[in-house]
C-alpha positions, 0 to 999 in steps of 0.5 A: 434670175432671168434667163439673160443673166444666166446666159451672160454668166455662162458665157463669162465662165466659158471665156474664163475657161479659155484664158491662158494660165501661163501668162506672166504676172507682168505685161510684156511688150508684144509684137503686132503679129502676137497681138493679132494672134491673141485677138484672133484667138479671143474672137474665135473663143467668143464665137465658140462660146456663143455657138455652144450656148445656142446649141445648149439652149436649143437642146434644153428647149427640146428636152422632154422630161420623164416625170416618172423618173423625176418622182422616183429620184425625189422619193429616193433622195428624200428617204436618203435624207432621213437615213442620214438623219438616223446616221448622224443622230447615232440611231444606227448600229455600228454593224449596220454602218460597216455592212452598208459601207462594205456592201457599197464597195462591193457593188461599186466594184461591179461598176468600176472593175466590172462594167467600166474597166472590164466590159466597157474598156476591155482594159484587162481580161477576167476568168469566169469566177471573176466575171460572175462575181462582178456581174452580181456586184454590178446587179447590186449597184442597179445602174442598168445591165452590163450591156446597156451601161457599157454601151452608154459609156463607150458612146460617152467616150467616143462622143465626149461632151457632145449631143451624142454623149448621154450625160453631156457636161456642156449642158451643166452640172445638174444635167451631167450629174442626174438630169440626163436620167430625168429626160429622154435621150438626145436623138444623137445618142441613138444614131451615133451610138449605133456606130459603136461596136458592142459585139464583144460584150454580147459575146460574153455568156455572163452578160447574156445571162444577166440581161435575161434574168436582170429583174430577179437579179437586181431584186435579189442583190440590190434590195433583198440581200442588204435588207435581209442582212441588216434586219435578220443578222444585225437586228435593225427593225424592218423599216430602218433596214429598208431605209438603210438599203435605199440610202446606201443605194442613192449615195452610191449612185451619187458617187458614180454620178460625180464622175460624170459631173464634178470630174468634168468641171473641176480639176487639172488637165495635165494630159489633155487641156482640150477636153472637159474631163479633169483629175479630181482627187475628191471624186477619186476617193468617193468613186473608188478610183474613178476620179483621175478622169483626164488621164482616163479619157486620154488612155481609156485602155489602162486598167488603172484608169490613172497614171499612178497605181496609188491604192490610197485613191484607187481602191479598184486598182488594188482589187484588180492587182489582187485578182491578178495575183490569184490569176483571175485577172489577166492581160492587164493593159497599161500605158508606157511612160514615154507615150504619157510624156509625149501626150502631156507635152503635146496637149497637157495644161500648165500643170504638166510643167512641174511634173515633167521638170521633176522627171528631168535633170534639166528643166524644160524651157518655154521654147521646148514646151511650146514646140512640143505643144504646137507639134501636130500628131495624126491622132489629135482629135481622135476619140476612142472608147478603149482597147479594140476601138478601130480608131486607136492610134497604132503608135499607142497600140504598139506601146501598150504594156500588157502584163499577166498574159495568161489564157482567161 
């Protein structure tokens, strides 16, 4: 394909994403004022799309590939393909498969419940035993240390899908999935990243301990423990054990990466149609509850990372609720139904209509929905990384529900 053809396709897709899905099936007569408004919106979208493509082209041209990382990912994924061959040809013991799954879940909780919901977003507070448990799990995940992971994630939320976003989804699926790890970061990631406060994370002695001993921790938790269990306890041969260890690791990486890529492209936007993150059930399933991404970007301080506490599609919430019952997780923050409803009416896409009508005895009229969506609020356009962000709206702070508020 030529670069011009790819640009035209990208431009067409951008314009398609801007179309109003609420337009009636049959054309209705429009006033001259309405036609002028529609034409003005189209021209504005066209200019926005052209500007976006120019910026992305410029970013791509200036991108500096880190070939060492490319080689590492090629080798790791090649090993994983062979591991999948062993799996689907039934050459692995059932105990090996079960252990790989549950160890993957353990490592995933280090990311989802630990680096993400605890340290990056401060959506709850954890007692020392839980923080140690999650620190070891996060080391098993091998996705950079807690401080670096939380810093990049806060920057991602604060500057979502801009050049300052480490995995800017506007640069395409591949870049936001894994490409961002194969090249040097855009300068904006560093300059704007310095404006994000990380002092609370560094004040945690568990985080400081992991940073100091990160290399031995990842060698132990990511490589030694799973290989030892598979080889010495289950009885696989050594090289099969190594292949399973690396394969499990790579599959878990791709599960996390799908949150950055697929959950920024495919799905509904019932809470804010003006941002790229979406609600994606498949990603929620493979990422242990992290696929309800449109909600999460609107309300990043909610410990559930979703409006509903459905354990079927959110194993991490199930884990945190259990930790709350035994007293290890405290001050769990959620969003009030009223704030959620207001936000859906104000900025949500057309998928909000059915949701809200199910909550109302009287269906909402087109006029009601239009009036709410056009109403301007002082927090429109504000991006925040979570609880404690200085730009968090006071109305939302006051409406946050905090449960199990015990001293951690």
